C-alpha positions as CSV (number, residue, x, y, z in Angstrom):
1,M,109.5,97.4,99.0
2,P,106.8,97.0,101.6
3,G,105.2,93.9,100.0
4,T,101.5,93.1,99.7
5,V,98.6,93.4,102.1
6,I,95.5,91.2,102.0
7,G,92.8,93.3,103.7
8,Q,90.7,92.3,106.7
9,T,87.5,91.8,104.6
10,I,89.2,89.7,101.9
11,H,88.7,85.9,101.7
12,I,91.0,83.9,99.5
13,N,90.6,80.2,98.7
14,G,93.3,78.5,96.7
15,E,97.1,78.5,96.2
16,M,99.2,81.6,96.5
17,H,102.8,82.0,95.2
18,G,105.0,85.1,95.6
19,E,108.5,86.6,95.8
20,E,107.8,89.5,98.1
21,D,106.7,90.0,101.7
22,L,103.0,89.4,102.5
23,I,100.8,90.7,105.3
24,I,97.5,88.9,105.8
25,L,94.7,90.7,107.7
26,G,91.8,88.6,106.3
27,T,91.0,84.9,105.7
28,V,93.0,82.5,103.6
29,T,92.2,78.8,102.9
30,G,94.6,76.7,100.8
31,K,98.4,76.8,100.4
32,I,100.9,79.7,100.6
33,F,104.4,79.6,99.0
34,L,106.6,82.7,99.4
35,K,110.3,83.4,98.9
36,E,110.2,86.2,101.6
37,S,108.4,86.7,104.9
38,L,104.7,86.3,105.9
39,T,103.0,88.3,108.6
40,I,99.7,87.0,109.9
41,S,98.0,89.8,111.8
42,E,95.8,89.4,114.8
43,S,92.6,89.6,112.7
44,A,93.8,87.0,110.2
45,R,92.4,83.4,110.0
46,L,94.3,80.8,108.0
47,E,93.5,77.2,107.2
48,A,96.6,76.8,105.1
49,D,99.9,75.0,104.7
50,I,102.7,77.6,104.5
51,E,106.2,77.5,103.0
52,T,108.3,80.6,103.3
53,R,111.5,82.2,104.6
54,S,110.0,83.5,107.9
55,V,106.6,83.7,109.5
56,E,105.2,85.9,112.3
57,V,101.9,84.8,113.7
58,S,99.6,87.1,115.7
59,G,96.3,85.6,114.3
60,Q,95.0,82.0,114.0
61,V,96.7,79.3,111.8
62,T,95.5,75.8,111.2
63,G,98.0,74.0,109.0
64,N,101.6,73.1,108.7
65,I,104.4,75.8,108.6
66,A,107.8,75.3,106.9
67,A,110.1,78.2,107.2
68,S,113.8,78.3,106.0
69,D,114.7,81.0,108.6
70,R,112.3,81.4,111.5
71,V,108.8,81.1,112.9
72,E,107.6,83.5,115.6
73,I,104.2,83.0,117.4
74,K,103.3,86.2,119.2
75,E,101.4,86.3,122.5
76,E,98.0,86.6,120.8
77,G,98.9,84.0,118.1
78,Q,97.4,80.5,117.8
79,V,98.9,77.7,115.7
80,T,97.4,74.2,115.3
81,G,99.8,72.2,113.1
82,N,103.4,71.1,112.7
83,I,106.3,73.6,112.4
84,K,109.6,72.9,110.6
85,S,112.1,75.7,111.0
86,P,115.7,76.1,112.3
87,R,114.5,78.9,114.7
88,I,111.2,79.0,116.6
89,T,110.0,81.5,119.1
90,I,106.7,81.0,121.0
91,A,105.7,83.9,123.2
92,D,104.3,83.5,126.7
93,G,100.5,83.3,126.2
94,A,100.6,82.0,122.7
95,L,98.7,78.8,121.8
96,F,100.5,76.0,119.9
97,K,99.4,72.4,119.3
98,G,101.6,70.3,117.0
99,N,105.1,69.0,116.5
100,V,108.3,71.0,116.0
101,D,111.2,69.9,113.7
102,M,114.2,72.2,114.1
103,N,116.6,70.5,111.6
104,R,118.4,72.9,109.4
């Protein structure tokens, strides 16, 4: 199952809960709780706290990220906030400002 895509022109304000993969191309403000993975595309802008299994960031995130498996910030990704995850990858060229907690 490919999951759900939030389009580039979509703006969501509030709390999101889900049990499938989510791909965000648009703008989200609030909180995101997922059982599976979250992909934040290069066009995406988030002002949200995130709790999920894994996160891949190519866009902009302002907020805290808690992932039970991994967080990956791609070269074009920008994260301002704290990250808590057992595995974290920050690509050369990515922007990150915050604290990291890698406790399992």
